[in-house]
N, C-alpha and C positions, 0 to 999 in steps of 0.2 A: 117158824115160829112151834113153841110149845104154848100147849093150853095148859092153864091151870085154875085153881079154884081160890079165891079169895075172900074170907068171911070179911063183911063191913058192918059195922052197925047201922040203923036208919039213918040215924044225923049224919053218918060221915058219908054214905053213900047218898042221901040227898045233896050234900055240899059238891061231892065230886061230880055228879052229875050237873049242877048249877054251872060247875068251872069247866065242865068237857064241852056245852053248849055254849056258854060264854066265849070259848076258844074256838069253837068250830071243829072240834076232835071228837070221836067217840071215847068211849068209858074207858077201852083198852090201852087207846093210844096215850091219853091220861095217864092214867098208870104207869104205861111205859115210861111216858116224858119225866113225871113225878120221880120212878125209881132211879131211872140214869141220872137226874141232877143229884139227887141225894148220893148215890157212889159215888157222884164226881167231888162234892162234900166230904165226905170222908177221905176221899184219897187225899185231896189237900190237904185235907187234918192229918194225915196220915206222913204226909210228906213235910209239914210243918215241925210235926213233933221230931221228925229224923232229924231237920236241921237244926234245931232247939238241943236234941241230945249231942248233935257234933260238937255245935258251939261249946257246949260245958265240956262234953272231952278236950275240944281244942282250942281252949279261950282264944281271944282276937288279944295278940299285943299291942298295948298301947301305943307304940311307935311307928306300926306298923303300916300305916297309911299316913304317917305327919307327912311325908315327902308330897303330898296329895294338897294338903293342906298349905304347904307352905308355898306353892305353885300358884295356888289361886288368888287371883287379885278381883278384890270385890270394890264395884263402883262407890265412889267417892259421893257422898250425899250432900 
């Protein structure tokens, strides 16, 4: 692992220390976890955007899945 310096204002540092204590982590572990979770969310957003662009470039044909709807049997009410 590499050691880095991160500058935090006093309020954020106190909140981080409280969160680390509550989760029984040290400050570094808390920051690593938070960064990992953030990077996962960023990746999900990137994939969602890629999918959105794909649907714009290749829109779904309205009849593409009609056969599935015709095969579906709905229960009687």
